[in-house]
C-alpha positions in Angstrom: 163.9 124.0 69.5 160.2 123.4 69.7 158.5 123.6 73.0 157.2 120.4 74.5 153.4 119.9 74.4 151.5 121.1 77.5 148.8 118.5 77.4 147.4 115.6 75.4 146.8 116.3 71.8 143.1 116.2 70.8 142.2 113.5 68.2 141.7 115.3 64.9 138.2 113.9 64.4 136.9 115.2 67.7 137.8 118.8 67.0 135.4 118.9 64.2 132.5 117.3 66.1 129.6 119.2 67.7 126.4 118.5 69.6 124.9 115.1 70.0 127.7 113.2 68.2 130.4 114.6 70.5 128.3 114.2 73.6 127.7 110.5 72.7 131.5 109.9 72.3 132.3 111.6 75.6 129.5 109.6 77.3 130.8 106.3 76.0 134.4 107.2 76.9 133.5 107.5 80.6 134.3 110.1 83.3 138.1 109.6 83.6 138.8 109.7 79.8 136.5 112.7 79.6 138.6 114.6 82.2 141.6 113.8 80.1 140.0 115.0 76.9 139.1 118.3 78.6 142.9 119.0 78.8 143.4 118.6 75.0 141.7 121.7 73.7 139.4 124.6 74.5 136.7 123.1 72.3 136.7 119.7 74.2 137.0 121.4 77.5 133.8 123.3 76.8 132.1 120.1 75.7 133.1 118.1 78.8 132.2 121.0 81.1 128.5 120.7 80.1 126.6 119.6 83.2 124.4 117.3 81.1 127.6 115.2 80.5 128.2 114.8 84.2 124.5 114.2 84.9 124.8 111.1 82.7 128.0 110.0 84.4 126.4 110.4 87.9 123.3 108.4 86.8 125.3 105.7 85.2 128.2 105.3 87.6 126.6 106.3 90.9 122.9 106.0 90.5 122.5 109.8 91.3 119.5 111.6 89.8 120.3 114.9 91.6 123.6 116.7 92.4 123.9 115.6 96.1 126.9 114.7 98.2 127.0 111.3 100.1 125.1 112.9 103.0 122.3 114.1 100.6 123.4 117.7 100.8 122.9 119.7 97.6 125.8 120.6 95.4 126.1 123.3 92.7 126.4 120.8 89.8 126.6 117.2 88.7 130.3 117.7 88.0 130.8 118.7 91.6 128.8 115.7 92.8 130.9 113.3 90.7 134.1 114.8 92.1 132.9 114.6 95.7 131.7 111.0 95.4 134.9 110.0 93.6 137.0 111.5 96.4 134.9 109.9 99.1 134.7 106.4 97.6 137.7 106.3 95.3 139.1 103.4 97.1 136.2 101.2 96.0 135.0 100.0 92.6 132.3 102.5 91.5 129.9 99.7 90.3 130.0 98.3 93.9 129.5 101.7 95.3 126.4 102.1 93.1 125.1 98.7 94.1 125.4 99.3 97.8 123.9 102.8 97.5 120.9 101.4 95.6 120.5 98.6 98.2 120.3 101.1 101.1 118.1 103.6 99.3 115.7 100.8 98.3 115.6 99.3 101.8 115.0 102.6 103.4 112.3 103.4 100.9 110.5 100.1 101.7 110.9 100.7 105.5 109.7 104.3 105.2 106.5 103.2 103.4 105.8 100.0 105.3 107.6 100.0 108.6 108.3 103.7 109.4 108.7 103.2 113.2 112.0 101.2 112.3 113.4 104.0 110.2 114.6 106.0 113.2 116.8 103.0 114.3 119.0 103.3 111.3 122.3 105.1 111.9 124.2 107.5 109.7 127.1 105.9 107.8 130.6 105.9 109.2 133.8 107.3 107.7 136.7 105.4 106.2 138.8 106.4 109.3 136.2 104.8 111.6 136.3 101.6 109.6 140.1 101.5 109.8 139.9 102.0 113.6 137.4 99.2 113.9 139.7 96.9 111.8 142.6 97.8 114.1 140.5 96.9 117.1 139.4 93.6 115.5 142.9 92.7 114.3 141.7 91.9 110.8 140.3 93.6 107.7 136.6 93.7 106.8 135.5 92.6 103.3 135.1 95.4 100.8 131.3 95.1 100.4 130.8 95.0 104.2 132.9 98.2 104.6 130.7 99.9 102.0 127.5 98.8 103.8 128.8 100.5 106.9 129.8 103.6 104.9 126.2 104.2 103.8 124.5 103.1 107.0 126.0 102.2 110.4 123.4 99.4 111.0 120.8 100.0 113.7 121.1 102.0 116.9 122.4 100.0 119.9 119.8 99.5 122.6 119.8 101.4 125.9 118.0 100.0 128.9 115.2 102.6 128.5 114.8 101.7 124.8 114.7 97.9 124.9 111.0 97.4 125.1 110.2 99.9 122.3 113.1 99.0 120.0 113.2 95.2 120.4 110.6 94.4 117.7 112.1 96.8 115.2 114.9 94.7 113.8 115.2 95.3 110.0 115.9 91.6 109.5 112.9 90.5 111.5 112.0 87.2 113.2 109.3 84.8 114.4 107.6 83.7 117.5 106.0 80.6 118.8 104.7 80.0 122.3 107.0 82.2 124.5 109.9 82.0 122.1 110.6 85.2 120.2 113.4 86.1 117.9 113.9 89.5 116.2 117.2 90.2 114.4 118.8 93.7 114.3 121.7 94.7 112.0 124.6 95.6 114.3 126.3 99.0 114.2 130.1 99.0 113.6 130.7 99.7 117.3 128.4 97.0 118.5 129.9 94.5 116.0 133.5 95.2 117.4 132.3 94.9 121.0 130.3 91.7 120.6 133.0 90.1 118.4 135.6 90.7 121.2 133.2 89.3 123.8 132.5 86.2 121.6 136.2 85.5 121.1 136.9 86.0 124.8 134.2 83.5 125.6 135.7 80.9 123.2 139.1 81.5 124.8 137.7 80.9 128.3 136.2 77.6 127.0 139.6 76.6 125.6 138.1 76.6 122.1 140.0 77.9 119.0 139.0 81.4 117.9 137.2 81.4 114.5 139.0 82.6 111.4 138.4 86.4 111.5 134.7 86.1 112.5 132.7 89.3 113.0 129.2 89.3 114.7 127.2 91.4 112.2 123.6 90.8 113.4 121.9 89.5 116.5 118.5 89.1 118.1 116.9 90.6 121.1 114.4 88.5 123.1 115.9 85.0 122.5 119.5 85.0 121.1 120.3 84.4 117.5 123.6 85.4 116.0 125.0 85.9 112.5 128.8 85.9 111.9 130.7 87.0 108.9 134.0 85.2 108.0 136.0 88.2 107.0 138.6 86.1 105.3 136.3 84.0 103.0 133.3 86.4 102.9 131.0 83.6 104.0 128.1 84.4 106.4 127.0 81.9 109.1 124.3 81.6 111.7 125.0 80.3 115.1 123.3 77.1 116.1 122.1 76.0 119.6 125.7 75.0 120.2 127.3 78.3 119.2 129.0 78.4 122.5 131.1 75.5 121.3 131.7 77.2 117.9 129.0 75.4 115.9 127.6 77.4 112.9 125.7 76.9 109.7 126.2 78.7 106.4 123.2 81.0 105.6 124.2 82.2 102.1 125.1 80.0 99.1 128.9 79.8 99.0 128.9 79.6 95.2 127.7 83.2 95.0 130.4 84.8 97.0 133.1 86.6 95.0 136.5 87.7 96.3 137.6 91.3 96.6 139.8 91.1 93.5 136.9 90.3 91.2 135.1 92.8 89.0 132.1 92.9 91.3 133.1 91.6 94.8 130.2 90.3 96.9 130.4 88.8 100.3 127.8 86.9 102.3 126.5 89.9 104.2 125.7 91.9 101.1 124.1 88.9 99.3 122.0 88.1 102.5 120.8 91.7 102.8 119.9 91.9 99.1 117.9 88.7 99.3 116.1 89.9 102.4 115.2 93.1 100.5 113.8 91.1 97.5 111.6 89.1 99.9 110.3 92.3 101.4 109.6 93.9 98.0 107.9 90.8 96.5 105.7 90.2 99.5 107.2 86.9 100.5 107.6 88.3 104.1 105.4 91.1 105.6 104.8 93.2 108.6 102.7 91.5 111.3 101.5 92.7 114.7 103.5 91.7 117.8 101.7 92.4 121.1 101.3 96.2 121.0 103.9 96.7 118.3 104.7 95.4 114.8 107.6 93.4 113.3 109.0 92.0 110.1 107.6 88.4 110.2 109.8 85.8 108.5 107.1 83.2 108.0 106.7 83.0 104.2 103.5 84.5 102.8 103.6 83.3 99.2 104.0 80.1 97.1 105.9 77.8 97.0 107.0 78.3 100.6 103.4 79.1 101.8 100.6 76.7 101.0 97.0 77.8 100.6 93.7 75.8 100.4 90.0 76.7 100.6 87.4 74.1 101.8 83.7 75.0 102.1 84.7 78.7 102.3 87.4 78.3 105.0 90.8 79.3 103.8 94.0 77.9 105.4 97.5 79.3 104.7 100.5 77.6 106.2 104.3 78.0 106.1 107.4 77.3 108.2 110.8 78.7 109.2 113.9 76.9 110.1 115.1 77.6 113.7 118.7 76.5 113.9 119.4 78.4 117.2 116.7 76.8 119.3 117.9 74.6 122.3 115.7 71.7 121.1 118.0 71.5 118.1 120.7 70.1 120.3 120.7 66.5 119.0 122.8 65.5 116.0 120.6 65.3 112.9 117.6 67.0 114.5 116.2 70.2 113.0 113.5 72.4 114.5 110.9 74.2 112.5 108.3 76.7 113.6 105.1 76.9 111.5 102.5 79.6 111.2 98.8 78.7 110.4 96.4 81.4 109.2 92.7 80.7 109.2 89.9 82.8 107.7 86.5 82.9 105.9 87.1 85.4 103.2 83.4 85.5 102.0 81.2 82.8 103.6 81.1 79.3 105.0 79.1 77.1 102.8 78.2 73.5 103.3 75.9 71.5 101.1 74.6 74.6 99.4 73.7 76.2 102.8 75.5 79.4 104.0 76.4 79.7 107.6 77.2 82.9 109.5 80.1 81.3 111.4 82.1 78.2 112.0 84.3 77.0 114.8 87.3 74.8 114.9 87.0 71.6 116.9 90.1 69.5 116.2 93.2 69.1 114.2 95.0 66.3 112.3 98.7 66.5 111.3 100.8 64.3 109.1 104.5 65.1 109.2 107.0 63.6 106.7 110.7 63.4 106.7 111.5 63.2 103.0 108.9 60.7 101.9 108.4 58.8 105.1 105.6 59.6 107.6 107.2 60.2 111.0 104.2 61.6 112.8 100.4 61.2 112.4 98.6 63.0 115.2 95.1 64.1 116.2 94.1 66.6 118.9 91.5 69.0 120.0 91.8 72.7 119.3 95.0 74.6 118.4 97.3 75.9 121.1 94.5 75.5 123.6 92.0 77.6 121.6 88.9 76.9 119.5 88.8 79.8 117.1 85.5 81.0 115.8 85.6 82.3 112.3 83.3 84.9 110.8 83.1 86.0 107.2 85.3 89.0 106.3 87.2 89.0 109.6 91.0 89.1 109.9 92.9 85.8 109.8 93.2 83.9 113.0 96.9 83.3 113.3 98.8 80.8 115.5 102.3 79.4 115.6 103.7 76.1 116.8 106.8 74.0 116.2 108.0 70.5 115.3 111.3 68.7 115.4 112.5 66.7 112.3 115.2 64.1 112.3 116.4 65.2 108.9 117.0 68.3 106.9 113.8 68.3 104.8 110.2 67.2 105.0 106.7 68.5 104.9 103.5 69.0 106.9 99.9 68.5 105.8 96.6 67.7 107.5 93.2 69.1 108.2 91.0 70.9 110.7 87.5 69.7 111.7 85.0 72.6 111.9 81.5 72.8 113.1 79.0 75.1 111.3 77.8 77.8 113.8 79.4 77.3 117.2 80.6 74.3 119.2 77.9 75.1 121.9 75.2 75.5 119.2 76.1 73.6 116.0 74.0 74.3 113.0 75.1 71.3 110.9 77.4 68.4 110.6 81.2 68.7 111.3 83.3 69.1 108.1 87.0 68.8 107.4 89.1 71.7 106.1 92.3 70.8 104.2 95.7 72.1 105.1 97.7 71.8 101.9 101.3 70.4 102.2 103.9 73.0 103.1 107.7 72.4 103.2 110.1 71.9 106.1 113.5 72.5 104.7 116.9 74.0 105.5 116.9 77.0 103.0 119.8 78.4 101.0 119.3 81.7 102.8 118.8 81.5 106.6 117.4 84.6 108.3 
């Protein structure tokens, strides 16, 4: 009686192949089929054992360009790296693992280059056991993309009393400020998320309000409060409004983009939100700005179409706005609050009637605010936030922020500033108007 075969038989054609042709077939087959082929014959085992084969698999499936483990420690070979990564993340689809890995490496790269002081606030990723423990504490499961986000980076360090002043501006989501109102959003660590979620649910219970459907608090602001909550059942991400204590929230990611866990590439609101934030950082839509003695990620848009720009007689005005859903003034039904940022400068020279002036000074302002196409406010006033900025050629922008309510979800602001050549105390010519091009007030698809 013949002995049973000890392994899969090698396809006849593969046994006769060598070099590039065989490498191409193995590469197209993928890592798992390649491991099976290695059991078929000595010839194929030798071909699959080539580290160049596993270099390709690591690059394609995991985005690895060096044989490193998930904690960036060197390994002897790409084959070892693929094995370690598969064992560590085998419970997740590899395309999603690669996507989340790429997100974090790209964000950390941007932060390292542009905002290095915030890099130290990012925590080492958690283990699968820590995630299961957090889920047990919460009483519900986290979406797969969110679990992977925590596997690679455990959000930002929780604050201690001694660190509040230094760390408060370093939220990787960023924020805005106007008057004495400051928001700066940090990405919560897993431990902080569990603790704050429990506190939130306890508060709702005390108020006699129903607890939300598996809501987890994934990001929040220091200074003035702003809270982001992930519905772990649907994958939707929400931002708390001024009435969050009564359970009021708004979606801050397009629902149509969210894909369930059983799809080929699951994506929840948190992953989509963070990826969009990274895109805005990379394309310069939002930038680092000074904040008192520190710096922060400023959410006022810096580029068209969300930021308008106009130059009149050499004076440049840039203007943009952010939606502020959490502000107490947004307590009335149908009322939205927007904060706007105005940047004034003279890039080269102030010129009026063919005459160059060494300076010009703002005297007054005129604003026209529209809700949809209807003018709801037409106002004049002296100065801006109590100041009369003097602009000199080549100096940094003079930046100020203010806010306006709007009885509707969309509108626009436009207007002008009246400047005097020279100084208000010593004018060198007639006053002239500088245009503020229209900029939008709208509830965006993505709210940060």
